N, C-alpha and C positions, 0 to 999 in steps of 0.2 A: 504494501501498499505506500503511495507515495508520500509525503510531509505534508502537503496538499488538500490531500483526502483525508489526511488525522484530521488537521488541522480545520478543517469544515466541518470532520462527524461530532471532536471537539468543542464547536462554535454550537451544535445545532441541539448539544445537549445542555450546553448551560443554558440555551436560549430556553429550553423546553423545561428545564430544572425551573428555572426562575417567571417563567408563564408555571407555572403548578402555584410557588411559592406564593407570589399574584393575586393570584385568586384564590389559595388558602386563605391569605390576610385577608380577602374581603366581603367569604363567607361568616369569616372569623366574630370583622367588629363587627359585619348583618346582626352576630345575636349579643350586643352589648349594650347594656346604660345607657352609652349618648348617642349612640344612631338610633333608639327605641325613641328617645326623648329627640335626637334631634338636633345633637348635644346642644342642648340649652344648661344652662347655671342651676337648675333645679328640677327637681321633680315633682308628681303629680301630688295634687289633695294641698296644695303647700298654701294658696288661698285659694278665692270658691273662683276663681278667674284663668288658674295656672293649666287648668284642663285645656279648657276652650282653647288657652293659647296655642295651645301647644300641641291644640291637633292642627287646632288653623299651618303654623307653621311645616307639621309633618303632610300635611294630605298635600300642601302645599308642592314640596320639594318632589313628592309623590308623582304629582300629575306636570308640572315640566322635567321630570325624567323620562318623563313615558313621552309628552311631546317630543321632548328629544332626541330616547329611540326611534320614536318614527318618524322625526321632519333628516334625520341620519343616516333613516335607510331606505328611505324615494331617493334618498344623494347618489346612496352607493348603490344603487342599483338601476340610478338615471345614465352615467358614468360608465354603468357597466353591459347597461344592456344596449346603449347607443354611441360606444367607443366607437369609434374607423374603425376600419373591419381591413385587413389586410388583401390589399389594392386595391383598393377606392382611393377615391382622389378626388375632391373638390368640397364645397358643405353639404350637410347631410340636408332633404328636404324639408322644408320651412313649417312649420306650421303658424298660421298667422292668426286665424282665430278657432277656437273652442268653449262655445255660450256655457257647458259646465261647468270643467274644468273652472273655468274662472268664475262664475259662482261658489265652485265649493271651496274654491278659496278665498274668496271673499264671506264667507257665511260660517266659515270650521272659526276663521278669530276672534268675527261677532263676538260667536257664542261663549269660547272657550274667556273670552271678557267681560262677558255678562255671568254666566256662570262667578266667575271666580270678583267681582264687584258685590255677587247679593248672599255668596260666604260671609266674606273677608264685612262690608258693612251690617249684616244679621250679627255678629259677631262682638265690633264694636260696639255697635249699639248698646251693646249687654253690657257687656266690659266699662261704660265710660255715662249707664244710669246711674242716676243720684238715687241713693234711698232718703225717702219722707220726714222718715221716721227712726236714723244709726240711733244702737247702743252710748258709743260714745263716737263727741265730735273732735278733733286731736283738731290747732291750730298750728302749722309747720310753717318757718319762719329759717327764711337762708342768708346768711347773717357771712358775707370777708372775715375767717373762714370759717363758720361754724354755725350752727342750728339753734332755734328756740322754739321747744315745744312746747304749748301749750293747750291742757288737755281741761277743752270750757267743760264735757260735761261736767267733768270733777276738780272744777273753780281750782289748779293745780298746772306748777310750768316749771321747767328745770329749763335755763338758762345759761346755752353751752355756749363752755369758753375754750380755740384754742392753741393748747401751751407752749406744743411747739414750735409751725412756721421757723422750723431751717431747714428742711427740706429734707430731710429725712424721716424713717420712716418710725413709726410713732407706737406707743401701748394699747391696748387693742380696752385695752378696762378702761379706759382715762379719756373715751367717746364719748359725745354724746351719745345715751341709750336711747331711743325709743321705744316705748315698753304697750303692748299690746296684747287685748284680751283673747284668748283660743275661743275660737263658734262665736265670736258677736260679730257683730255691725260696725266697723270703723267707716268713720265717714274722714280725709285729712281733705281740708283745708287748705294750699298753695301758695302762700306768699315771700316776695323777695323784700329785704329790709333795707335793700343798693341796687344791685346787677343783676344782671339774668342769671340762675340759676340754673338746679334741675335736680327734680328727686327723683332718684335711683336708686329704687332693691333689686336687685340680679335677681332672685330669685325669687322674687312676684312674677315677675316679669313685665313690667312696670314701669313707665321714665315721661314723667311732668315737666316743662319745666314752668320754674317760677319767675313768672313778671313782676317787677316795681312795680302800682298800684294795681295791678288786676288779682283775685283770686283764680285758681283752680283746682279742682277736688279730682281726689281718688276716691275712690265707695267700693270694701273692700270686705274680707271675712274670713280674717286668719285661719286655718283649719290644721296647725299643726304646729307642735308646739317647738320654738327654740332658737336660737341666738343666729342671726343673718347680718350681712354688712350692708350697707348701703354708703354712696357716695352723691356727690355734686356730677353729673355728666353737661356739663359748661364750664367751657372755661371763661376763669371767672374773677383772674388775676393773679398774682406773683403766688401763689400757695394753692391753688387750684386743688394740686393737688392731695395736698392734705385737711382740706375738706369732706373729710371721714363723719361717717357717725355707726350706726350699729343699733337693731334691733329684736329686740326680744320676744317673744307670742312665749307668754309664759297662762300656766290655768290663772282660774277666775278668781282663788283667792289670793296669792300671788301677787296680780295684779293688784291688787286693793291695794296690801303691804305697801306697794311700791308707791301709790298715791297717796298710804302716812306718809311714806319718805318728804316729800316730796314737798314747796312750799306755795304757801296759798298765793293763790288770785292766778290775771292773767298778765304778761311780758310782752304789751302791746302794739299802735303803731307811734305810743313817742316816741321807740331807739329805732327807728325806721328817720335812713338819711339818703341823703340827693347824691350820688361821689360825683355830677358832675356839672351841680352848679359851683362846688366846691370846689374842683377842677377852672369852672370857667371865674371863681376867685380871684 
């Protein structure tokens, strides 16, 4: 056997082994938790909205993959079926008009967009709907570079202080902590004291901007106890990366205990400021 044949045989074995390895890895990852959740940073049942978001996300990817496979298949079929044959010259016969085909490739994308719009609008309406009588109302005020939590229903507050502001990672236990009672509906009223911030708890799969002079809302029911990381998701100045907080979803008894440890009253608009006016002066 020549060296060329041996090299070709070795290359074929390597290619085959690599292909089998890739297929095996894809099959294994298909069973993993990340793929089942669509690589989302949470699990089902964290809040009353997470399952809906996960289903919309995963099903949208399934639909996109199916459409991609069909499109790629048609492209490959056209390349193979209509390739230039041996001894052929010139251009193939041109098709200038095909009414059924034109109706097909106009109607199908329209149907796809309408279906996607329908399911997205339905889920978004359910997620953003406000509760007329929530169990807890919490006024959350973002500020450079920390958070104030006003527990309106309980008439308690926590004034967050960012103790680091060095550009280095802080100690999680020193971060402002938002306490939420499990299995109770909560309305979060999102306000900013200065510039645009964004309230984001990745595990809740919801992120809403906090705009000066405007109140935005998140209504949810936490369904799983635990500690979750939160952060500002809008670039808001020098120490934006340190504008962190934690969320603790606790039992009703522990929630009442935590409320008893906080200050009475509310820390409201009197501490808001307009940094744009200050800079102009």
